[in-house]
All heavy atoms as a GROMACS GRO file, in nm:
protein
  574
    1MET      N    1   0.085  -0.118   0.000
    1MET     CA    2   0.000   0.000   0.000
    1MET      C    3   0.090   0.125   0.000
    1MET      O    4   0.183   0.135   0.078
    1MET     CB    5  -0.090  -0.003   0.124
    1MET     CG    6  -0.198   0.103   0.122
    1MET     SD    7  -0.312   0.098   0.263
    1MET     CE    8  -0.408  -0.045   0.227
    2THR      N    9   0.061   0.219  -0.088
    2THR     CA   10   0.140   0.341  -0.096
    2THR      C   11   0.105   0.436   0.017
    2THR      O   12   0.005   0.419   0.086
    2THR     CB   13   0.116   0.414  -0.230
    2THR    OG1   14  -0.018   0.463  -0.232
    2THR    CG2   15   0.142   0.323  -0.350
    3ARG      N   16   0.187   0.539   0.034
    3ARG     CA   17   0.161   0.640   0.136
    3ARG      C   18   0.027   0.709   0.111
    3ARG      O   19  -0.048   0.735   0.203
    3ARG     CB   20   0.274   0.744   0.137
    3ARG     CG   21   0.259   0.844   0.253
    3ARG     CD   22   0.351   0.964   0.241
    3ARG     NE   23   0.318   1.053   0.133
    3ARG     CZ   24   0.214   1.138   0.134
    3ARG    NH1   25   0.134   1.143   0.237
    3ARG    NH2   26   0.191   1.217   0.031
    4VAL      N   27  -0.004   0.736  -0.016
    4VAL     CA   28  -0.132   0.801  -0.052
    4VAL      C   29  -0.249   0.711  -0.012
    4VAL      O   30  -0.346   0.757   0.050
    4VAL     CB   31  -0.136   0.833  -0.202
    4VAL    CG1   32  -0.275   0.871  -0.247
    4VAL    CG2   33  -0.036   0.943  -0.236
    5GLN      N   34  -0.241   0.584  -0.045
    5GLN     CA   35  -0.348   0.491  -0.011
    5GLN      C   36  -0.362   0.477   0.141
    5GLN      O   37  -0.473   0.468   0.193
    5GLN     CB   38  -0.321   0.354  -0.073
    5GLN     CG   39  -0.331   0.354  -0.223
    5GLN     CD   40  -0.273   0.227  -0.284
    5GLN    OE1   41  -0.181   0.165  -0.229
    5GLN    NE2   42  -0.326   0.187  -0.399
    6THR      N   43  -0.250   0.476   0.210
    6THR     CA   44  -0.252   0.465   0.356
    6THR      C   45  -0.320   0.587   0.417
    6THR      O   46  -0.404   0.574   0.506
    6THR     CB   47  -0.109   0.450   0.411
    6THR    OG1   48  -0.051   0.332   0.356
    6THR    CG2   49  -0.108   0.443   0.562
    7GLU      N   50  -0.285   0.705   0.370
    7GLU     CA   51  -0.345   0.829   0.422
    7GLU      C   52  -0.495   0.832   0.393
    7GLU      O   53  -0.575   0.868   0.480
    7GLU     CB   54  -0.276   0.951   0.360
    7GLU     CG   55  -0.311   1.080   0.426
    7GLU     CD   56  -0.254   1.095   0.566
    7GLU    OE1   57  -0.148   1.038   0.597
    7GLU    OE2   58  -0.320   1.163   0.647
    8TYR      N   59  -0.534   0.792   0.273
    8TYR     CA   60  -0.676   0.784   0.237
    8TYR      C   61  -0.750   0.690   0.332
    8TYR      O   62  -0.855   0.723   0.385
    8TYR     CB   63  -0.688   0.735   0.092
    8TYR     CG   64  -0.827   0.702   0.047
    8TYR    CD1   65  -0.919   0.802   0.019
    8TYR    CD2   66  -0.867   0.570   0.032
    8TYR    CE1   67  -1.047   0.772  -0.024
    8TYR    CE2   68  -0.996   0.539  -0.011
    8TYR     CZ   69  -1.085   0.641  -0.038
    8TYR     OH   70  -1.213   0.610  -0.081
    9GLN      N   71  -0.692   0.575   0.357
    9GLN     CA   72  -0.754   0.476   0.446
    9GLN      C   73  -0.764   0.528   0.589
    9GLN      O   74  -0.864   0.506   0.657
    9GLN     CB   75  -0.676   0.345   0.440
    9GLN     CG   76  -0.752   0.225   0.487
    9GLN     CD   77  -0.876   0.199   0.401
    9GLN    OE1   78  -0.874   0.212   0.280
    9GLN    NE2   79  -0.984   0.163   0.465
   10LEU      N   80  -0.661   0.598   0.634
   10LEU     CA   81  -0.662   0.655   0.769
   10LEU      C   82  -0.778   0.754   0.785
   10LEU      O   83  -0.845   0.754   0.888
   10LEU     CB   84  -0.529   0.723   0.800
   10LEU     CG   85  -0.411   0.632   0.828
   10LEU    CD1   86  -0.282   0.713   0.838
   10LEU    CD2   87  -0.435   0.552   0.956
   11TRP      N   88  -0.801   0.837   0.685
   11TRP     CA   89  -0.912   0.932   0.691
   11TRP      C   90  -1.046   0.857   0.697
   11TRP      O   91  -1.135   0.896   0.770
   11TRP     CB   92  -0.910   1.026   0.570
   11TRP     CG   93  -0.821   1.145   0.590
   11TRP    CD1   94  -0.688   1.145   0.624
   11TRP    CD2   95  -0.858   1.282   0.576
   11TRP    NE1   96  -0.641   1.273   0.632
   11TRP    CE2   97  -0.743   1.360   0.602
   11TRP    CE3   98  -0.976   1.346   0.544
   11TRP    CZ2   99  -0.744   1.498   0.597
   11TRP    CZ3  100  -0.977   1.484   0.537
   11TRP    CH2  101  -0.862   1.559   0.565
   12LEU      N  102  -1.058   0.750   0.621
   12LEU     CA  103  -1.184   0.674   0.621
   12LEU      C  104  -1.210   0.607   0.756
   12LEU      O  105  -1.325   0.593   0.797
   12LEU     CB  106  -1.181   0.567   0.512
   12LEU     CG  107  -1.207   0.613   0.370
   12LEU    CD1  108  -1.187   0.498   0.272
   12LEU    CD2  109  -1.347   0.671   0.355
   13GLU      N  110  -1.104   0.566   0.823
   13GLU     CA  111  -1.118   0.491   0.947
   13GLU      C  112  -1.113   0.579   1.072
   13GLU      O  113  -1.148   0.532   1.181
   13GLU     CB  114  -1.007   0.385   0.956
   13GLU     CG  115  -1.020   0.280   0.847
   13GLU     CD  116  -0.901   0.186   0.841
   13GLU    OE1  117  -0.806   0.201   0.921
   13GLU    OE2  118  -0.902   0.098   0.753
   14ASP      N  119  -1.072   0.704   1.059
   14ASP     CA  120  -1.057   0.792   1.175
   14ASP      C  121  -1.194   0.830   1.232
   14ASP      O  122  -1.276   0.890   1.162
   14ASP     CB  123  -0.982   0.919   1.134
   14ASP     CG  124  -0.942   1.006   1.250
   14ASP    OD1  125  -1.005   0.997   1.358
   14ASP    OD2  126  -0.847   1.083   1.234
   15PRO      N  127  -1.221   0.798   1.359
   15PRO     CA  128  -1.350   0.832   1.418
   15PRO      C  129  -1.371   0.984   1.432
   15PRO      O  130  -1.485   1.029   1.446
   15PRO     CB  131  -1.347   0.764   1.555
   15PRO     CG  132  -1.205   0.734   1.583
   15PRO     CD  133  -1.134   0.725   1.451
   16ALA      N  134  -1.265   1.062   1.424
   16ALA     CA  135  -1.277   1.207   1.435
   16ALA      C  136  -1.323   1.272   1.304
   16ALA      O  137  -1.366   1.386   1.303
   16ALA     CB  138  -1.145   1.268   1.478
   17VAL      N  139  -1.313   1.198   1.193
   17VAL     CA  140  -1.356   1.251   1.063
   17VAL      C  141  -1.507   1.234   1.052
   17VAL      O  142  -1.560   1.126   1.074
   17VAL     CB  143  -1.282   1.179   0.947
   17VAL    CG1  144  -1.336   1.223   0.813
   17VAL    CG2  145  -1.132   1.206   0.955
   18ASP      N  146  -1.574   1.344   1.016
   18ASP     CA  147  -1.720   1.344   1.013
   18ASP      C  148  -1.777   1.258   0.900
   18ASP      O  149  -1.707   1.226   0.803
   18ASP     CB  150  -1.773   1.487   1.001
   18ASP     CG  151  -1.736   1.550   0.868
   18ASP    OD1  152  -1.623   1.601   0.855
   18ASP    OD2  153  -1.819   1.547   0.777
   19ALA      N  154  -1.903   1.220   0.914
   19ALA     CA  155  -1.970   1.129   0.820
   19ALA      C  156  -1.977   1.186   0.679
   19ALA      O  157  -1.961   1.112   0.581
   19ALA     CB  158  -2.109   1.096   0.871
   20GLN      N  159  -2.000   1.315   0.664
   20GLN     CA  160  -2.010   1.376   0.531
   20GLN      C  161  -1.876   1.367   0.456
   20GLN      O  162  -1.872   1.339   0.338
   20GLN     CB  163  -2.056   1.522   0.542
   20GLN     CG  164  -2.080   1.589   0.408
   20GLN     CD  165  -2.192   1.524   0.328
   20GLN    OE1  166  -2.288   1.474   0.384
   20GLN    NE2  167  -2.179   1.523   0.197
   21THR      N  168  -1.768   1.391   0.528
   21THR     CA  169  -1.635   1.380   0.467
   21THR      C  170  -1.606   1.237   0.426
   21THR      O  171  -1.555   1.212   0.317
   21THR     CB  172  -1.527   1.432   0.565
   21THR    OG1  173  -1.553   1.570   0.595
   21THR    CG2  174  -1.388   1.418   0.507
   22LYS      N  175  -1.641   1.142   0.512
   22LYS     CA  176  -1.622   1.001   0.478
   22LYS      C  177  -1.705   0.961   0.356
   22LYS      O  178  -1.659   0.886   0.270
   22LYS     CB  179  -1.654   0.912   0.597
   22LYS     CG  180  -1.550   0.920   0.707
   22LYS     CD  181  -1.583   0.829   0.822
   22LYS     CE  182  -1.477   0.842   0.930
   22LYS     NZ  183  -1.496   0.750   1.040
   23LYS      N  184  -1.826   1.014   0.347
   23LYS     CA  185  -1.911   0.986   0.232
   23LYS      C  186  -1.847   1.038   0.103
   23LYS      O  187  -1.848   0.970   0.000
   23LYS     CB  188  -2.048   1.049   0.253
   23LYS     CG  189  -2.149   1.018   0.146
   23LYS     CD  190  -2.284   1.079   0.179
   23LYS     CE  191  -2.384   1.049   0.070
   23LYS     NZ  192  -2.516   1.108   0.099
   24GLU      N  193  -1.790   1.159   0.110
   24GLU     CA  194  -1.721   1.216  -0.005
   24GLU      C  195  -1.603   1.129  -0.046
   24GLU      O  196  -1.581   1.104  -0.164
   24GLU     CB  197  -1.674   1.358   0.030
   24GLU     CG  198  -1.602   1.428  -0.083
   24GLU     CD  199  -1.554   1.567  -0.045
   24GLU    OE1  200  -1.610   1.629   0.049
   24GLU    OE2  201  -1.460   1.615  -0.111
   25LEU      N  202  -1.528   1.080   0.052
   25LEU     CA  203  -1.413   0.996   0.023
   25LEU      C  204  -1.455   0.859  -0.032
   25LEU      O  205  -1.390   0.805  -0.121
   25LEU     CB  206  -1.326   0.979   0.148
   25LEU     CG  207  -1.254   1.105   0.194
   25LEU    CD1  208  -1.186   1.081   0.328
   25LEU    CD2  209  -1.154   1.152   0.090
   26GLN      N  210  -1.562   0.804   0.020
   26GLN     CA  211  -1.609   0.674  -0.029
   26GLN      C  212  -1.657   0.685  -0.174
   26GLN      O  213  -1.644   0.591  -0.251
   26GLN     CB  214  -1.720   0.621   0.061
   26GLN     CG  215  -1.667   0.575   0.195
   26GLN     CD  216  -1.775   0.551   0.299
   26GLN    OE1  217  -1.889   0.594   0.283
   26GLN    NE2  218  -1.739   0.483   0.406
   27ALA      N  219  -1.707   0.802  -0.212
   27ALA     CA  220  -1.755   0.822  -0.349
   27ALA      C  221  -1.642   0.819  -0.451
   27ALA      O  222  -1.667   0.793  -0.569
   27ALA     CB  223  -1.830   0.955  -0.358
   28ILE      N  224  -1.518   0.841  -0.407
   28ILE     CA  225  -1.405   0.840  -0.501
   28ILE      C  226  -1.319   0.714  -0.487
   28ILE      O  227  -1.210   0.707  -0.544
   28ILE     CB  228  -1.317   0.966  -0.484
   28ILE    CG1  229  -1.252   0.970  -0.345
   28ILE    CG2  230  -1.396   1.091  -0.514
   28ILE    CD1  231  -1.138   1.067  -0.332
   29ARG      N  232  -1.366   0.615  -0.415
   29ARG     CA  233  -1.283   0.498  -0.382
   29ARG      C  234  -1.228   0.424  -0.505
   29ARG      O  235  -1.125   0.360  -0.497
   29ARG     CB  236  -1.356   0.403  -0.291
   29ARG     CG  237  -1.472   0.331  -0.354
   29ARG     CD  238  -1.542   0.238  -0.253
   29ARG     NE  239  -1.667   0.189  -0.308
   29ARG     CZ  240  -1.783   0.251  -0.301
   29ARG    NH1  241  -1.791   0.366  -0.237
   29ARG    NH2  242  -1.890   0.200  -0.355
   30GLU      N  243  -1.294   0.435  -0.620
   30GLU     CA  244  -1.248   0.368  -0.742
   30GLU      C  245  -1.162   0.458  -0.829
   30GLU      O  246  -1.111   0.414  -0.932
   30GLU     CB  247  -1.368   0.319  -0.822
   30GLU     CG  248  -1.459   0.222  -0.749
   30GLU     CD  249  -1.390   0.092  -0.713
   30GLU    OE1  250  -1.306   0.045  -0.792
   30GLU    OE2  251  -1.420   0.037  -0.605
   31ASP      N  252  -1.146   0.584  -0.792
   31ASP     CA  253  -1.073   0.682  -0.874
   31ASP      C  254  -0.935   0.708  -0.815
   31ASP      O  255  -0.915   0.799  -0.736
   31ASP     CB  256  -1.155   0.811  -0.882
   31ASP     CG  257  -1.101   0.909  -0.984
   31ASP    OD1  258  -0.984   0.896  -1.026
   31ASP    OD2  259  -1.177   1.001  -1.021
   32GLU      N  260  -0.839   0.628  -0.857
   32GLU     CA  261  -0.704   0.636  -0.800
   32GLU      C  262  -0.639   0.772  -0.824
   32GLU      O  263  -0.567   0.822  -0.738
   32GLU     CB  264  -0.616   0.525  -0.857
   32GLU     CG  265  -0.656   0.387  -0.807
   32GLU     CD  266  -0.566   0.277  -0.860
   32GLU    OE1  267  -0.445   0.304  -0.884
   32GLU    OE2  268  -0.616   0.166  -0.880
   33LYS      N  269  -0.663   0.832  -0.939
   33LYS     CA  270  -0.604   0.962  -0.968
   33LYS      C  271  -0.660   1.071  -0.876
   33LYS      O  272  -0.587   1.157  -0.830
   33LYS     CB  273  -0.625   1.000  -1.115
   33LYS     CG  274  -0.542   0.918  -1.208
   33LYS     CD  275  -0.554   0.964  -1.350
   33LYS     CE  276  -0.467   0.874  -1.437
   33LYS     NZ  277  -0.439   0.932  -1.565
   34GLU      N  278  -0.789   1.065  -0.849
   34GLU     CA  279  -0.851   1.163  -0.759
   34GLU      C  280  -0.799   1.144  -0.617
   34GLU      O  281  -0.768   1.242  -0.548
   34GLU     CB  282  -1.003   1.151  -0.762
   34GLU     CG  283  -1.075   1.250  -0.677
   34GLU     CD  284  -1.061   1.396  -0.722
   34GLU    OE1  285  -1.022   1.420  -0.838
   34GLU    OE2  286  -1.089   1.484  -0.641
   35ILE      N  287  -0.788   1.020  -0.573
   35ILE     CA  288  -0.734   0.992  -0.439
   35ILE      C  289  -0.591   1.043  -0.429
   35ILE      O  290  -0.554   1.109  -0.332
   35ILE     CB  291  -0.742   0.841  -0.407
   35ILE    CG1  292  -0.888   0.798  -0.392
   35ILE    CG2  293  -0.662   0.808  -0.281
   35ILE    CD1  294  -0.909   0.649  -0.384
   36GLU      N  295  -0.511   1.017  -0.532
   36GLU     CA  296  -0.373   1.064  -0.530
   36GLU      C  297  -0.367   1.216  -0.524
   36GLU      O  298  -0.289   1.273  -0.448
   36GLU     CB  299  -0.296   1.014  -0.651
   36GLU     CG  300  -0.151   1.057  -0.647
   36GLU     CD  301  -0.063   0.988  -0.750
   36GLU    OE1  302  -0.110   0.894  -0.815
   36GLU    OE2  303   0.052   1.030  -0.762
   37ASP      N  304  -0.450   1.285  -0.603
   37ASP     CA  305  -0.449   1.430  -0.603
   37ASP      C  306  -0.488   1.487  -0.467
   37ASP      O  307  -0.435   1.589  -0.424
   37ASP     CB  308  -0.543   1.485  -0.710
   37ASP     CG  309  -0.532   1.635  -0.725
   37ASP    OD1  310  -0.419   1.686  -0.740
   37ASP    OD2  311  -0.637   1.703  -0.721
   38ARG      N  312  -0.578   1.422  -0.398
   38ARG     CA  313  -0.624   1.471  -0.268
   38ARG      C  314  -0.527   1.441  -0.154
   38ARG      O  315  -0.529   1.508  -0.052
   38ARG     CB  316  -0.760   1.409  -0.233
   38ARG     CG  317  -0.872   1.463  -0.318
   38ARG     CD  318  -0.998   1.386  -0.290
   38ARG     NE  319  -1.108   1.429  -0.373
   38ARG     CZ  320  -1.221   1.483  -0.327
   38ARG    NH1  321  -1.239   1.497  -0.198
   38ARG    NH2  322  -1.315   1.520  -0.410
   39PHE      N  323  -0.442   1.339  -0.170
   39PHE     CA  324  -0.359   1.294  -0.057
   39PHE      C  325  -0.210   1.288  -0.085
   39PHE      O  326  -0.134   1.246   0.001
   39PHE     CB  327  -0.406   1.156  -0.011
   39PHE     CG  328  -0.539   1.159   0.059
   39PHE    CD1  329  -0.655   1.130  -0.009
   39PHE    CD2  330  -0.547   1.193   0.193
   39PHE    CE1  331  -0.778   1.133   0.054
   39PHE    CE2  332  -0.670   1.197   0.258
   39PHE     CZ  333  -0.786   1.167   0.188
   40TYR      N  334  -0.163   1.332  -0.202
   40TYR     CA  335  -0.020   1.316  -0.231
   40TYR      C  336   0.069   1.410  -0.152
   40TYR      O  337   0.190   1.388  -0.140
   40TYR     CB  338   0.009   1.327  -0.382
   40TYR     CG  339   0.018   1.467  -0.437
   40TYR    CD1  340   0.142   1.526  -0.459
   40TYR    CD2  341  -0.096   1.539  -0.469
   40TYR    CE1  342   0.151   1.654  -0.511
   40TYR    CE2  343  -0.088   1.665  -0.522
   40TYR     CZ  344   0.036   1.723  -0.543
   40TYR     OH  345   0.044   1.850  -0.595
   41LYS      N  346   0.009   1.518  -0.098
   41LYS     CA  347   0.088   1.609  -0.014
   41LYS      C  348  -0.006   1.680   0.082
   41LYS      O  349  -0.128   1.675   0.069
   41LYS     CB  350   0.163   1.712  -0.100
   41LYS     CG  351   0.073   1.812  -0.168
   41LYS     CD  352   0.154   1.919  -0.240
   41LYS     CE  353   0.062   2.030  -0.291
   41LYS     NZ  354   0.137   2.143  -0.342
   42ASP      N  355   0.054   1.749   0.179
   42ASP     CA  356  -0.022   1.833   0.269
   42ASP      C  357  -0.035   1.971   0.206
   42ASP      O  358   0.063   2.023   0.149
   42ASP     CB  359   0.047   1.846   0.405
   42ASP     CG  360   0.042   1.717   0.485
   42ASP    OD1  361  -0.044   1.633   0.458
   42ASP    OD2  362   0.126   1.702   0.576
   43LEU      N  363  -0.153   2.029   0.215
   43LEU     CA  364  -0.175   2.164   0.166
   43LEU      C  365  -0.079   2.257   0.239
   43LEU      O  366  -0.066   2.251   0.361
   43LEU     CB  367  -0.320   2.205   0.192
   43LEU     CG  368  -0.370   2.331   0.125
   43LEU    CD1  369  -0.365   2.317  -0.027
   43LEU    CD2  370  -0.511   2.362   0.169
   44GLU      N  371  -0.011   2.343   0.165
   44GLU     CA  372   0.090   2.429   0.225
   44GLU      C  373   0.035   2.566   0.259
   44GLU      O  374  -0.044   2.623   0.184
   44GLU     CB  375   0.209   2.443   0.130
   44GLU     CG  376   0.280   2.312   0.106
   44GLU     CD  377   0.394   2.323   0.006
   44GLU    OE1  378   0.425   2.436  -0.037
   44GLU    OE2  379   0.450   2.220  -0.028
   45PHE      N  380   0.079   2.618   0.370
   45PHE     CA  381   0.044   2.753   0.412
   45PHE      C  382   0.151   2.845   0.357
   45PHE      O  383   0.267   2.836   0.392
   45PHE     CB  384   0.040   2.761   0.566
   45PHE     CG  385  -0.016   2.889   0.618
   45PHE    CD1  386  -0.151   2.900   0.645
   45PHE    CD2  387   0.065   2.999   0.640
   45PHE    CE1  388  -0.206   3.018   0.694
   45PHE    CE2  389   0.013   3.118   0.688
   45PHE     CZ  390  -0.123   3.127   0.715
   46GLY      N  391   0.111   2.934   0.267
   46GLY     CA  392   0.207   3.026   0.204
   46GLY      C  393   0.184   3.168   0.246
   46GLY      O  394   0.108   3.197   0.339
   47THR      N  395   0.246   3.261   0.174
   47THR     CA  396   0.232   3.403   0.206
   47THR      C  397   0.089   3.452   0.187
   47THR      O  398   0.048   3.549   0.248
   47THR     CB  399   0.327   3.489   0.121
   47THR    OG1  400   0.302   3.462  -0.017
   47THR    CG2  401   0.472   3.459   0.155
   48GLY      N  402   0.012   3.383   0.104
   48GLY     CA  403  -0.128   3.417   0.083
   48GLY      C  404  -0.221   3.335   0.170
   48GLY      O  405  -0.342   3.333   0.148
   49GLY      N  406  -0.165   3.266   0.268
   49GLY     CA  407  -0.247   3.180   0.354
   49GLY      C  408  -0.267   3.044   0.290
   49GLY      O  409  -0.186   2.998   0.211
   50LEU      N  410  -0.376   2.978   0.325
   50LEU     CA  411  -0.410   2.850   0.265
   50LEU      C  412  -0.492   2.876   0.139
   50LEU      O  413  -0.592   2.946   0.143
   50LEU     CB  414  -0.495   2.765   0.360
   50LEU     CG  415  -0.423   2.695   0.473
   50LEU    CD1  416  -0.524   2.623   0.562
   50LEU    CD2  417  -0.320   2.598   0.423
   51ARG      N  418  -0.448   2.820   0.029
   51ARG     CA  419  -0.521   2.834  -0.096
   51ARG      C  420  -0.529   2.697  -0.162
   51ARG      O  421  -0.430   2.625  -0.167
   51ARG     CB  422  -0.453   2.932  -0.190
   51ARG     CG  423  -0.454   3.073  -0.138
   51ARG     CD  424  -0.383   3.166  -0.235
   51ARG     NE  425  -0.382   3.299  -0.181
   51ARG     CZ  426  -0.453   3.399  -0.232
   51ARG    NH1  427  -0.529   3.380  -0.337
   51ARG    NH2  428  -0.447   3.519  -0.178
   52GLY      N  429  -0.646   2.665  -0.210
   52GLY     CA  430  -0.662   2.537  -0.277
   52GLY      C  431  -0.809   2.505  -0.298
   52GLY      O  432  -0.897   2.585  -0.269
   53VAL      N  433  -0.832   2.386  -0.345
   53VAL     CA  434  -0.965   2.336  -0.372
   53VAL      C  435  -1.030   2.294  -0.240
   53VAL      O  436  -0.963   2.236  -0.154
   53VAL     CB  437  -0.958   2.215  -0.468
   53VAL    CG1  438  -1.094   2.156  -0.494
   53VAL    CG2  439  -0.891   2.255  -0.598
   54ILE      N  440  -1.158   2.324  -0.224
   54ILE     CA  441  -1.230   2.280  -0.105
   54ILE      C  442  -1.273   2.136  -0.124
   54ILE      O  443  -1.326   2.099  -0.229
   54ILE     CB  444  -1.353   2.370  -0.080
   54ILE    CG1  445  -1.307   2.512  -0.048
   54ILE    CG2  446  -1.440   2.314   0.033
   54ILE    CD1  447  -1.420   2.612  -0.037
   55GLY      N  448  -1.248   2.053  -0.024
   55GLY     CA  449  -1.288   1.913  -0.030
   55GLY      C  450  -1.217   1.831   0.075
   55GLY      O  451  -1.141   1.884   0.157
   56ALA      N  452  -1.238   1.702   0.070
   56ALA     CA  453  -1.177   1.610   0.166
   56ALA      C  454  -1.038   1.570   0.118
   56ALA      O  455  -1.017   1.545   0.000
   56ALA     CB  456  -1.263   1.486   0.181
   57GLY      N  457  -0.943   1.566   0.211
   57GLY     CA  458  -0.808   1.522   0.180
   57GLY      C  459  -0.705   1.617   0.236
   57GLY      O  460  -0.735   1.730   0.275
   58THR      N  461  -0.582   1.573   0.240
   58THR     CA  462  -0.474   1.653   0.296
   58THR      C  463  -0.431   1.765   0.202
   58THR      O  464  -0.370   1.862   0.246
   58THR     CB  465  -0.351   1.566   0.326
   58THR    OG1  466  -0.308   1.501   0.205
   58THR    CG2  467  -0.380   1.462   0.434
   59ASN      N  468  -0.461   1.753   0.073
   59ASN     CA  469  -0.428   1.854  -0.025
   59ASN      C  470  -0.552   1.935  -0.064
   59ASN      O  471  -0.566   1.978  -0.178
   59ASN     CB  472  -0.365   1.790  -0.150
   59ASN     CG  473  -0.308   1.892  -0.246
   59ASN    OD1  474  -0.259   1.995  -0.207
   59ASN    ND2  475  -0.316   1.862  -0.374
   60ARG      N  476  -0.643   1.953   0.028
   60ARG     CA  477  -0.767   2.027   0.008
   60ARG      C  478  -0.792   2.116   0.129
   60ARG      O  479  -0.743   2.090   0.239
   60ARG     CB  480  -0.886   1.932  -0.007
   60ARG     CG  481  -0.882   1.840  -0.127
   60ARG     CD  482  -0.908   1.919  -0.254
   60ARG     NE  483  -0.927   1.835  -0.371
   60ARG     CZ  484  -0.830   1.797  -0.452
   60ARG    NH1  485  -0.706   1.832  -0.426
   60ARG    NH2  486  -0.857   1.724  -0.559
   61ILE      N  487  -0.869   2.221   0.108
   61ILE     CA  488  -0.910   2.304   0.220
   61ILE      C  489  -1.034   2.241   0.282
   61ILE      O  490  -1.133   2.213   0.213
   61ILE     CB  491  -0.940   2.449   0.176
   61ILE    CG1  492  -0.812   2.516   0.130
   61ILE    CG2  493  -1.006   2.528   0.289
   61ILE    CD1  494  -0.829   2.658   0.083
   62ASN      N  495  -1.027   2.214   0.410
   62ASN     CA  496  -1.138   2.157   0.486
   62ASN      C  497  -1.115   2.187   0.634
   62ASN      O  498  -1.014   2.247   0.669
   62ASN     CB  499  -1.150   2.005   0.458
   62ASN     CG  500  -1.020   1.932   0.482
   62ASN    OD1  501  -0.969   1.930   0.594
   62ASN    ND2  502  -0.964   1.873   0.377
   63VAL      N  503  -1.208   2.151   0.717
   63VAL     CA  504  -1.196   2.184   0.860
   63VAL      C  505  -1.071   2.122   0.922
   63VAL      O  506  -1.015   2.178   1.017
   63VAL     CB  507  -1.321   2.145   0.941
   63VAL    CG1  508  -1.442   2.222   0.894
   63VAL    CG2  509  -1.348   1.997   0.936
   64TYR      N  510  -1.024   2.011   0.868
   64TYR     CA  511  -0.910   1.942   0.926
   64TYR      C  512  -0.778   2.010   0.887
   64TYR      O  513  -0.689   2.026   0.971
   64TYR     CB  514  -0.911   1.794   0.885
   64TYR     CG  515  -1.044   1.731   0.919
   64TYR    CD1  516  -1.137   1.702   0.818
   64TYR    CD2  517  -1.082   1.707   1.049
   64TYR    CE1  518  -1.260   1.649   0.849
   64TYR    CE2  519  -1.206   1.654   1.081
   64TYR     CZ  520  -1.295   1.626   0.981
   64TYR     OH  521  -1.419   1.575   1.011
   65THR      N  522  -0.764   2.051   0.761
   65THR     CA  523  -0.641   2.119   0.721
   65THR      C  524  -0.634   2.261   0.778
   65THR      O  525  -0.527   2.306   0.817
   65THR     CB  526  -0.625   2.123   0.567
   65THR    OG1  527  -0.741   2.185   0.508
   65THR    CG2  528  -0.607   1.984   0.510
   66VAL      N  529  -0.749   2.329   0.787
   66VAL     CA  530  -0.750   2.462   0.848
   66VAL      C  531  -0.718   2.450   0.997
   66VAL      O  532  -0.642   2.530   1.052
   66VAL     CB  533  -0.886   2.532   0.825
   66VAL    CG1  534  -0.896   2.660   0.907
   66VAL    CG2  535  -0.905   2.561   0.677
   67GLY      N  536  -0.774   2.349   1.062
   67GLY     CA  537  -0.745   2.327   1.204
   67GLY      C  538  -0.598   2.300   1.228
   67GLY      O  539  -0.539   2.352   1.323
   68ARG      N  540  -0.539   2.220   1.142
   68ARG     CA  541  -0.395   2.189   1.155
   68ARG      C  542  -0.312   2.315   1.137
   68ARG      O  543  -0.219   2.341   1.212
   68ARG     CB  544  -0.354   2.083   1.053
   68ARG     CG  545  -0.216   2.026   1.080
   68ARG     CD  546  -0.170   1.929   0.974
   68ARG     NE  547  -0.103   2.008   0.872
   68ARG     CZ  548  -0.135   2.014   0.744
   68ARG    NH1  549  -0.234   1.943   0.697
   68ARG    NH2  550  -0.070   2.090   0.660
   69ALA      N  551  -0.348   2.397   1.038
   69ALA     CA  552  -0.273   2.522   1.013
   69ALA      C  553  -0.289   2.620   1.128
   69ALA      O  554  -0.195   2.691   1.164
   69ALA     CB  555  -0.319   2.585   0.882
   70SER      N  556  -0.407   2.625   1.186
   70SER     CA  557  -0.430   2.721   1.295
   70SER      C  558  -0.356   2.684   1.423
   70SER      O  559  -0.331   2.770   1.507
   70SER     CB  560  -0.580   2.739   1.321
   70SER     OG  561  -0.636   2.621   1.373
   71LYS      N  562  -0.323   2.558   1.438
   71LYS     CA  563  -0.246   2.516   1.556
   71LYS      C  564  -0.104   2.571   1.550
   71LYS      O  565  -0.040   2.591   1.651
   71LYS     CB  566  -0.240   2.364   1.566
   71LYS     CG  567  -0.369   2.303   1.612
   71LYS     CD  568  -0.356   2.152   1.624
   71LYS     CE  569  -0.487   2.092   1.666
   71LYS     NZ  570  -0.480   1.946   1.673
   72GLY      N  571  -0.055   2.591   1.426
   72GLY     CA  572   0.080   2.643   1.405
   72GLY      C  573   0.090   2.785   1.448
   72GLY      O  574   0.177   2.838   1.505
   0.00000   0.00000   0.00000
C-alpha cells in the first residue's frame, strides 16, 4: 500500500472525521487519480495563507487542514 493509499484509508477509518467527509471519500474509492491528487501532499500555508480546492483530503481546504494550520 502506498503512502497516498494509507493516508486515504486513515481518513476513512478515523473516528474524528465526520460522516459527510467520509461519504465524499467513499464516493471516489475507485478513482485512483482523484485519491492521489487529494492525498499526495499536505496543503501548504504560504504568504497568501491556505489556498486550494475545497474538499476532503490533505491537499484540500477543509476543517481538518484549516485546524492543523491554525495550531501552528
